N, CA, C and O atoms as a GROMACS GRO file, in nm:
protein
  432
    1MET      N    1  -0.763  -0.369  -2.393
    1MET     CA    2  -0.781  -0.168  -2.392
    1MET      C    3  -0.906  -0.142  -2.384
    1MET      O    4  -0.921  -0.057  -2.296
    2LEU      N    5  -1.044  -0.183  -2.450
    2LEU     CA    6  -1.164  -0.169  -2.390
    2LEU      C    7  -1.189  -0.166  -2.307
    2LEU      O    8  -1.247  -0.064  -2.270
    3ILE      N    9  -1.159  -0.304  -2.189
    3ILE     CA   10  -1.190  -0.297  -2.102
    3ILE      C   11  -1.074  -0.203  -1.967
    3ILE      O   12  -1.098  -0.191  -1.847
    4LYS      N   13  -0.962  -0.154  -2.039
    4LYS     CA   14  -0.898  -0.078  -1.975
    4LYS      C   15  -0.944   0.047  -1.979
    4LYS      O   16  -0.923   0.098  -1.869
    5PHE      N   17  -1.003   0.128  -2.059
    5PHE     CA   18  -1.073   0.187  -2.071
    5PHE      C   19  -1.212   0.227  -2.049
    5PHE      O   20  -1.261   0.335  -2.083
    6LEU      N   21  -1.282   0.112  -1.977
    6LEU     CA   22  -1.425   0.108  -1.927
    6LEU      C   23  -1.414   0.125  -1.782
    6LEU      O   24  -1.477   0.202  -1.710
    7LEU      N   25  -1.332   0.046  -1.756
    7LEU     CA   26  -1.254   0.075  -1.642
    7LEU      C   27  -1.188   0.202  -1.560
    7LEU      O   28  -1.162   0.215  -1.441
    8ASN      N   29  -1.171   0.286  -1.672
    8ASN     CA   30  -1.084   0.444  -1.616
    8ASN      C   31  -1.229   0.463  -1.644
    8ASN      O   32  -1.292   0.412  -1.551
    9VAL      N   33  -1.302   0.512  -1.727
    9VAL     CA   34  -1.424   0.538  -1.756
    9VAL      C   35  -1.522   0.519  -1.609
    9VAL      O   36  -1.562   0.605  -1.531
   10LEU      N   37  -1.534   0.413  -1.609
   10LEU     CA   38  -1.639   0.386  -1.434
   10LEU      C   39  -1.486   0.449  -1.296
   10LEU      O   40  -1.533   0.537  -1.224
   11LEU      N   41  -1.391   0.428  -1.275
   11LEU     CA   42  -1.331   0.466  -1.140
   11LEU      C   43  -1.324   0.605  -1.172
   11LEU      O   44  -1.268   0.661  -1.078
   12ILE      N   45  -1.350   0.675  -1.249
   12ILE     CA   46  -1.343   0.822  -1.295
   12ILE      C   47  -1.462   0.878  -1.261
   12ILE      O   48  -1.471   0.996  -1.226
   13PHE      N   49  -1.576   0.786  -1.271
   13PHE     CA   50  -1.687   0.854  -1.246
   13PHE      C   51  -1.765   0.830  -1.131
   13PHE      O   52  -1.859   0.897  -1.086
   14THR      N   53  -1.701   0.701  -1.079
   14THR     CA   54  -1.716   0.684  -0.959
   14THR      C   55  -1.639   0.733  -0.825
   14THR      O   56  -1.670   0.711  -0.708
   15ALA      N   57  -1.533   0.802  -0.874
   15ALA     CA   58  -1.464   0.906  -0.774
   15ALA      C   59  -1.471   0.904  -0.649
   15ALA      O   60  -1.421   0.850  -0.550
   16PRO      N   61  -1.604   1.032  -0.704
   16PRO     CA   62  -1.621   1.138  -0.638
   16PRO      C   63  -1.735   1.032  -0.475
   16PRO      O   64  -1.753   1.068  -0.358
   17TYR      N   65  -1.753   0.985  -0.503
   17TYR     CA   66  -1.760   0.896  -0.376
   17TYR      C   67  -1.718   0.837  -0.275
   17TYR      O   68  -1.762   0.791  -0.170
   18PHE      N   69  -1.584   0.852  -0.351
   18PHE     CA   70  -1.452   0.727  -0.224
   18PHE      C   71  -1.337   0.898  -0.180
   18PHE      O   72  -1.268   0.916  -0.080
   19ILE      N   73  -1.358   0.988  -0.292
   19ILE     CA   74  -1.240   1.087  -0.337
   19ILE      C   75  -1.351   1.181  -0.280
   19ILE      O   76  -1.468   1.176  -0.316
   20SER      N   77  -1.286   1.289  -0.163
   20SER     CA   78  -1.372   1.430  -0.113
   20SER      C   79  -1.263   1.538  -0.236
   20SER      O   80  -1.148   1.504  -0.266
   21GLY      N   81  -1.305   1.615  -0.268
   21GLY     CA   82  -1.243   1.709  -0.345
   21GLY      C   83  -1.280   1.673  -0.532
   21GLY      O   84  -1.253   1.741  -0.631
   22VAL      N   85  -1.338   1.562  -0.520
   22VAL     CA   86  -1.282   1.514  -0.693
   22VAL      C   87  -1.490   1.517  -0.730
   22VAL      O   88  -1.572   1.443  -0.676
   23THR      N   89  -1.506   1.583  -0.793
   23THR     CA   90  -1.644   1.591  -0.908
   23THR      C   91  -1.646   1.557  -1.026
   23THR      O   92  -1.551   1.578  -1.102
   24VAL      N   93  -1.768   1.493  -1.065
   24VAL     CA   94  -1.750   1.491  -1.185
   24VAL      C   95  -1.914   1.424  -1.192
   24VAL      O   96  -1.974   1.345  -1.119
   25GLU      N   97  -1.962   1.523  -1.359
   25GLU     CA   98  -2.089   1.558  -1.355
   25GLU      C   99  -2.187   1.470  -1.393
   25GLU      O  100  -2.306   1.460  -1.365
   26ASN      N  101  -2.073   1.375  -1.496
   26ASN     CA  102  -2.231   1.304  -1.567
   26ASN      C  103  -2.110   1.206  -1.629
   26ASN      O  104  -1.992   1.243  -1.624
   27LEU      N  105  -2.155   1.063  -1.694
   27LEU     CA  106  -2.111   0.942  -1.729
   27LEU      C  107  -1.993   0.997  -1.891
   27LEU      O  108  -1.905   0.930  -1.944
   28TYR      N  109  -2.021   1.080  -1.912
   28TYR     CA  110  -1.995   1.203  -2.048
   28TYR      C  111  -1.856   1.242  -2.066
   28TYR      O  112  -1.773   1.226  -2.156
   29ILE      N  113  -1.857   1.300  -1.944
   29ILE     CA  114  -1.705   1.348  -1.877
   29ILE      C  115  -1.686   1.276  -1.827
   29ILE      O  116  -1.645   1.307  -1.716
   30ALA      N  117  -1.688   1.227  -1.836
   30ALA     CA  118  -1.615   1.079  -1.762
   30ALA      C  119  -1.557   0.968  -1.864
   30ALA      O  120  -1.518   0.854  -1.837
   31SER      N  121  -1.562   1.023  -1.967
   31SER     CA  122  -1.524   0.953  -2.072
   31SER      C  123  -1.432   1.053  -2.095
   31SER      O  124  -1.312   1.039  -2.068
   32ILE      N  125  -1.472   1.136  -2.137
   32ILE     CA  126  -1.361   1.292  -2.184
   32ILE      C  127  -1.227   1.263  -2.168
   32ILE      O  128  -1.133   1.234  -2.242
   33VAL      N  129  -1.257   1.288  -1.980
   33VAL     CA  130  -1.137   1.255  -1.916
   33VAL      C  131  -1.060   1.145  -1.854
   33VAL      O  132  -0.970   1.145  -1.769
   34ALA      N  133  -1.120   1.049  -1.922
   34ALA     CA  134  -1.087   0.872  -1.946
   34ALA      C  135  -1.037   0.888  -2.061
   34ALA      O  136  -0.978   0.782  -2.083
   35ILE      N  137  -1.021   0.973  -2.173
   35ILE     CA  138  -1.014   1.003  -2.303
   35ILE      C  139  -0.817   1.020  -2.261
   35ILE      O  140  -0.715   0.953  -2.277
   36LEU      N  141  -0.864   1.175  -2.192
   36LEU     CA  142  -0.741   1.321  -2.173
   36LEU      C  143  -0.609   1.207  -2.138
   36LEU      O  144  -0.495   1.188  -2.181
   37TRP      N  145  -0.698   1.150  -2.037
   37TRP     CA  146  -0.573   1.082  -2.012
   37TRP      C  147  -0.539   0.937  -2.025
   37TRP      O  148  -0.440   0.894  -1.966
   38ALA      N  149  -0.599   0.874  -2.084
   38ALA     CA  150  -0.488   0.770  -2.197
   38ALA      C  151  -0.390   0.900  -2.264
   38ALA      O  152  -0.287   0.910  -2.197
   39LEU      N  153  -0.394   0.965  -2.337
   39LEU     CA  154  -0.341   1.054  -2.473
   39LEU      C  155  -0.230   1.129  -2.362
   39LEU      O  156  -0.123   1.141  -2.420
   40LEU      N  157  -0.224   1.169  -2.256
   40LEU     CA  158  -0.191   1.264  -2.197
   40LEU      C  159  -0.047   1.141  -2.136
   40LEU      O  160   0.071   1.175  -2.130
   41ASN      N  161  -0.088   1.034  -2.105
   41ASN     CA  162   0.018   0.890  -2.072
   41ASN      C  163   0.058   0.890  -2.105
   41ASN      O  164   0.172   0.928  -2.078
   42LEU      N  165   0.004   0.828  -2.259
   42LEU     CA  166   0.111   0.863  -2.414
   42LEU      C  167   0.182   0.907  -2.456
   42LEU      O  168   0.280   0.857  -2.511
   43THR      N  169   0.140   1.072  -2.435
   43THR     CA  170   0.223   1.227  -2.475
   43THR      C  171   0.289   1.237  -2.394
   43THR      O  172   0.407   1.205  -2.401
   44LEU      N  173   0.242   1.277  -2.306
   44LEU     CA  174   0.349   1.395  -2.192
   44LEU      C  175   0.396   1.261  -2.155
   44LEU      O  176   0.468   1.192  -2.227
   45LYS      N  177   0.336   1.217  -2.001
   45LYS     CA  178   0.394   1.164  -1.970
   45LYS      C  179   0.510   1.131  -1.996
   45LYS      O  180   0.572   1.214  -1.930
   46PRO      N  181   0.600   1.058  -2.055
   46PRO     CA  182   0.721   0.994  -2.132
   46PRO      C  183   0.823   1.094  -2.169
   46PRO      O  184   0.944   1.082  -2.154
   47ILE      N  185   0.750   1.204  -2.226
   47ILE     CA  186   0.834   1.325  -2.207
   47ILE      C  187   0.926   1.361  -2.056
   47ILE      O  188   1.041   1.330  -2.026
   48LEU      N  189   0.817   1.439  -1.975
   48LEU     CA  190   0.836   1.464  -1.827
   48LEU      C  191   0.925   1.290  -1.761
   48LEU      O  192   1.022   1.282  -1.686
   49SER      N  193   0.856   1.193  -1.815
   49SER     CA  194   0.933   1.164  -1.694
   49SER      C  195   1.083   1.123  -1.728
   49SER      O  196   1.153   1.115  -1.627
   50ILE      N  197   1.170   1.086  -1.887
   50ILE     CA  198   1.260   1.107  -1.970
   50ILE      C  199   1.334   1.300  -1.895
   50ILE      O  200   1.455   1.315  -1.884
   51LEU      N  201   1.253   1.394  -1.864
   51LEU     CA  202   1.342   1.515  -1.846
   51LEU      C  203   1.331   1.532  -1.670
   51LEU      O  204   1.416   1.600  -1.612
   52THR      N  205   1.219   1.464  -1.592
   52THR     CA  206   1.277   1.424  -1.438
   52THR      C  207   1.344   1.307  -1.456
   52THR      O  208   1.262   1.221  -1.425
   53LEU      N  209   1.464   1.246  -1.494
   53LEU     CA  210   1.521   1.081  -1.485
   53LEU      C  211   1.577   1.128  -1.358
   53LEU      O  212   1.528   1.071  -1.260
   54PRO      N  213   1.669   1.220  -1.333
   54PRO     CA  214   1.751   1.243  -1.241
   54PRO      C  215   1.621   1.187  -1.049
   54PRO      O  216   1.652   1.106  -0.962
   55ILE      N  217   1.513   1.257  -1.055
   55ILE     CA  218   1.446   1.219  -0.991
   55ILE      C  219   1.356   1.098  -0.941
   55ILE      O  220   1.309   1.040  -0.843
   56GLN      N  221   1.364   1.102  -1.075
   56GLN     CA  222   1.274   0.905  -1.109
   56GLN      C  223   1.358   0.833  -1.058
   56GLN      O  224   1.312   0.743  -0.988
   57ILE      N  225   1.523   0.841  -1.071
   57ILE     CA  226   1.649   0.701  -1.004
   57ILE      C  227   1.645   0.751  -0.866
   57ILE      O  228   1.652   0.660  -0.782
   58ILE      N  229   1.636   0.865  -0.821
   58ILE     CA  230   1.634   0.841  -0.626
   58ILE      C  231   1.546   0.856  -0.554
   58ILE      O  232   1.567   0.878  -0.435
   59THR      N  233   1.372   0.847  -0.627
   59THR     CA  234   1.329   0.835  -0.538
   59THR      C  235   1.182   0.684  -0.615
   59THR      O  236   1.065   0.648  -0.600
   60LEU      N  237   1.310   0.653  -0.695
   60LEU     CA  238   1.223   0.476  -0.726
   60LEU      C  239   1.145   0.437  -0.804
   60LEU      O  240   1.100   0.323  -0.821
   61GLY      N  241   1.115   0.581  -0.880
   61GLY     CA  242   0.988   0.570  -1.014
   61GLY      C  243   0.905   0.644  -0.940
   61GLY      O  244   0.829   0.714  -1.008
   62LEU      N  245   0.884   0.658  -0.743
   62LEU     CA  246   0.771   0.710  -0.714
   62LEU      C  247   0.732   0.860  -0.770
   62LEU      O  248   0.619   0.885  -0.810
   63PHE      N  249   0.808   0.928  -0.769
   63PHE     CA  250   0.785   1.027  -0.825
   63PHE      C  251   0.717   1.067  -0.983
   63PHE      O  252   0.730   1.175  -1.041
   64SER      N  253   0.640   0.940  -1.034
   64SER     CA  254   0.539   0.920  -1.187
   64SER      C  255   0.415   0.944  -1.076
   64SER      O  256   0.317   0.988  -1.136
   65LEU      N  257   0.398   0.933  -0.975
   65LEU     CA  258   0.283   0.943  -0.900
   65LEU      C  259   0.258   1.080  -0.865
   65LEU      O  260   0.193   1.122  -0.770
   66LEU      N  261   0.304   1.131  -0.936
   66LEU     CA  262   0.329   1.324  -0.854
   66LEU      C  263   0.319   1.352  -1.021
   66LEU      O  264   0.275   1.464  -1.044
   67ILE      N  265   0.347   1.279  -1.130
   67ILE     CA  266   0.369   1.384  -1.261
   67ILE      C  267   0.239   1.309  -1.260
   67ILE      O  268   0.181   1.388  -1.335
   68ASN      N  269   0.136   1.206  -1.231
   68ASN     CA  270   0.002   1.117  -1.304
   68ASN      C  271  -0.066   1.213  -1.201
   68ASN      O  272  -0.189   1.214  -1.211
   69ALA      N  273  -0.012   1.296  -1.102
   69ALA     CA  274  -0.105   1.385  -1.041
   69ALA      C  275  -0.146   1.498  -1.080
   69ALA      O  276  -0.257   1.546  -1.100
   70LEU      N  277  -0.006   1.547  -1.091
   70LEU     CA  278  -0.046   1.710  -1.191
   70LEU      C  279  -0.076   1.718  -1.377
   70LEU      O  280  -0.048   1.808  -1.457
   71ILE      N  281  -0.147   1.576  -1.398
   71ILE     CA  282  -0.156   1.509  -1.482
   71ILE      C  283  -0.343   1.534  -1.496
   71ILE      O  284  -0.407   1.572  -1.594
   72VAL      N  285  -0.388   1.496  -1.365
   72VAL     CA  286  -0.519   1.516  -1.358
   72VAL      C  287  -0.499   1.657  -1.333
   72VAL      O  288  -0.525   1.725  -1.433
   73LEU      N  289  -0.471   1.708  -1.256
   73LEU     CA  290  -0.486   1.868  -1.206
   73LEU      C  291  -0.486   2.003  -1.354
   73LEU      O  292  -0.530   2.116  -1.374
   74PHE      N  293  -0.417   1.912  -1.416
   74PHE     CA  294  -0.448   1.975  -1.594
   74PHE      C  295  -0.548   1.983  -1.638
   74PHE      O  296  -0.602   2.084  -1.684
   75ILE      N  297  -0.621   1.787  -1.625
   75ILE     CA  298  -0.696   1.788  -1.693
   75ILE      C  299  -0.855   1.835  -1.652
   75ILE      O  300  -0.952   1.857  -1.725
   76SER      N  301  -0.840   1.840  -1.512
   76SER     CA  302  -0.992   1.954  -1.486
   76SER      C  303  -0.933   2.088  -1.469
   76SER      O  304  -1.003   2.167  -1.406
   77SER      N  305  -0.795   2.139  -1.521
   77SER     CA  306  -0.788   2.288  -1.444
   77SER      C  307  -0.862   2.339  -1.654
   77SER      O  308  -0.849   2.459  -1.681
   78PHE      N  309  -0.925   2.250  -1.767
   78PHE     CA  310  -0.961   2.290  -1.838
   78PHE      C  311  -1.083   2.180  -1.905
   78PHE      O  312  -1.119   2.220  -2.015
   79VAL      N  313  -1.142   2.073  -1.870
   79VAL     CA  314  -1.264   2.019  -1.850
   79VAL      C  315  -1.372   2.097  -1.764
   79VAL      O  316  -1.357   2.094  -1.642
   80GLN      N  317  -1.462   2.154  -1.808
   80GLN     CA  318  -1.546   2.172  -1.731
   80GLN      C  319  -1.689   2.066  -1.763
   80GLN      O  320  -1.752   2.028  -1.862
   81GLY      N  321  -1.693   2.048  -1.610
   81GLY     CA  322  -1.776   1.918  -1.530
   81GLY      C  323  -1.703   1.843  -1.491
   81GLY      O  324  -1.751   1.731  -1.475
   82PHE      N  325  -1.512   1.863  -1.446
   82PHE     CA  326  -1.476   1.783  -1.360
   82PHE      C  327  -1.387   1.857  -1.299
   82PHE      O  328  -1.334   1.955  -1.351
   83ASN      N  329  -1.365   1.816  -1.182
   83ASN     CA  330  -1.308   1.954  -1.119
   83ASN      C  331  -1.258   1.857  -0.990
   83ASN      O  332  -1.325   1.761  -0.950
   84VAL      N  333  -1.106   1.906  -0.923
   84VAL     CA  334  -1.041   1.850  -0.868
   84VAL      C  335  -1.006   1.974  -0.758
   84VAL      O  336  -0.956   2.082  -0.789
   85ASP      N  337  -1.046   1.930  -0.622
   85ASP     CA  338  -0.961   2.056  -0.527
   85ASP      C  339  -0.840   2.015  -0.437
   85ASP      O  340  -0.837   1.930  -0.348
   86GLY      N  341  -0.753   2.087  -0.474
   86GLY     CA  342  -0.640   2.044  -0.467
   86GLY      C  343  -0.562   1.941  -0.461
   86GLY      O  344  -0.615   1.830  -0.462
   87PHE      N  345  -0.431   1.953  -0.454
   87PHE     CA  346  -0.310   1.857  -0.514
   87PHE      C  347  -0.326   1.686  -0.469
   87PHE      O  348  -0.276   1.596  -0.537
   88LEU      N  349  -0.429   1.657  -0.305
   88LEU     CA  350  -0.407   1.526  -0.221
   88LEU      C  351  -0.556   1.448  -0.291
   88LEU      O  352  -0.559   1.325  -0.292
   89ALA      N  353  -0.626   1.495  -0.326
   89ALA     CA  354  -0.756   1.449  -0.422
   89ALA      C  355  -0.686   1.410  -0.555
   89ALA      O  356  -0.719   1.299  -0.597
   90ALA      N  357  -0.570   1.498  -0.652
   90ALA     CA  358  -0.598   1.467  -0.768
   90ALA      C  359  -0.470   1.334  -0.747
   90ALA      O  360  -0.462   1.238  -0.823
   91PHE      N  361  -0.400   1.353  -0.656
   91PHE     CA  362  -0.334   1.260  -0.647
   91PHE      C  363  -0.352   1.081  -0.562
   91PHE      O  364  -0.266   0.993  -0.570
   92THR      N  365  -0.463   1.072  -0.500
   92THR     CA  366  -0.546   0.974  -0.482
   92THR      C  367  -0.588   0.918  -0.597
   92THR      O  368  -0.557   0.806  -0.637
   93LEU      N  369  -0.688   1.029  -0.674
   93LEU     CA  370  -0.717   1.002  -0.782
   93LEU      C  371  -0.613   0.904  -0.887
   93LEU      O  372  -0.606   0.793  -0.939
   94SER      N  373  -0.555   1.014  -0.877
   94SER     CA  374  -0.464   0.953  -0.957
   94SER      C  375  -0.330   0.745  -0.940
   94SER      O  376  -0.268   0.665  -1.010
   95LEU      N  377  -0.364   0.771  -0.811
   95LEU     CA  378  -0.273   0.694  -0.798
   95LEU      C  379  -0.420   0.512  -0.790
   95LEU      O  380  -0.392   0.392  -0.802
   96LEU      N  381  -0.552   0.576  -0.768
   96LEU     CA  382  -0.631   0.507  -0.782
   96LEU      C  383  -0.647   0.418  -0.962
   96LEU      O  384  -0.683   0.307  -1.004
   97LEU      N  385  -0.601   0.535  -1.014
   97LEU     CA  386  -0.610   0.522  -1.161
   97LEU      C  387  -0.419   0.443  -1.233
   97LEU      O  388  -0.381   0.395  -1.340
   98SER      N  389  -0.393   0.454  -1.179
   98SER     CA  390  -0.221   0.356  -1.165
   98SER      C  391  -0.221   0.225  -1.141
   98SER      O  392  -0.153   0.140  -1.198
   99LEU      N  393  -0.343   0.205  -1.007
   99LEU     CA  394  -0.302   0.060  -0.978
   99LEU      C  395  -0.411  -0.010  -1.023
   99LEU      O  396  -0.427  -0.128  -0.992
  100VAL      N  397  -0.518   0.074  -1.120
  100VAL     CA  398  -0.589   0.001  -1.205
  100VAL      C  399  -0.501  -0.012  -1.310
  100VAL      O  400  -0.413  -0.097  -1.306
  101ASN      N  401  -0.511   0.043  -1.381
  101ASN     CA  402  -0.439   0.009  -1.507
  101ASN      C  403  -0.311  -0.069  -1.472
  101ASN      O  404  -0.240  -0.104  -1.566
  102THR      N  405  -0.275  -0.099  -1.351
  102THR     CA  406  -0.142  -0.167  -1.378
  102THR      C  407  -0.214  -0.355  -1.323
  102THR      O  408  -0.152  -0.457  -1.354
  103VAL      N  409  -0.303  -0.356  -1.268
  103VAL     CA  410  -0.351  -0.449  -1.273
  103VAL      C  411  -0.425  -0.502  -1.428
  103VAL      O  412  -0.452  -0.614  -1.470
  104VAL      N  413  -0.433  -0.439  -1.454
  104VAL     CA  414  -0.485  -0.476  -1.613
  104VAL      C  415  -0.454  -0.513  -1.682
  104VAL      O  416  -0.490  -0.564  -1.788
  105ASN      N  417  -0.322  -0.479  -1.597
  105ASN     CA  418  -0.187  -0.532  -1.718
  105ASN      C  419  -0.164  -0.617  -1.705
  105ASN      O  420  -0.176  -0.701  -1.795
  106MET      N  421  -0.118  -0.644  -1.590
  106MET     CA  422  -0.113  -0.785  -1.501
  106MET      C  423  -0.154  -0.918  -1.551
  106MET      O  424  -0.088  -1.016  -1.586
  107ILE      N  425  -0.320  -0.885  -1.542
  107ILE     CA  426  -0.411  -0.977  -1.608
  107ILE      C  427  -0.400  -0.985  -1.777
  107ILE      O  428  -0.440  -1.087  -1.832
  108ASP      N  429  -0.339  -0.865  -1.866
  108ASP     CA  430  -0.389  -0.886  -1.973
  108ASP      C  431  -0.245  -0.934  -2.053
  108ASP      O  432  -0.248  -0.967  -2.172
   0.00000   0.00000   0.00000
């Protein structure tokens, strides 16, 4: 679990180098964003997934990527020092975070 957290922090901190539209001021801000990402994925995402279950079924689960992007936009709206300019940047960052978490879960 610590490895997953550290990988998320590293990915969020280095995201501005790969994704235009994402800015992170420092490692501390990246750590806060990673903590919020984990907390919202544990609490808010299951609720949203149940509420959007018909859409999840129709899109074969790809709608969860949209939910992740909305969570990233939500986090960027109130964390000073973490800015995401637009939905495409949020979608790309959430896709990368999801991929990293999937790979770590497969290894674990």
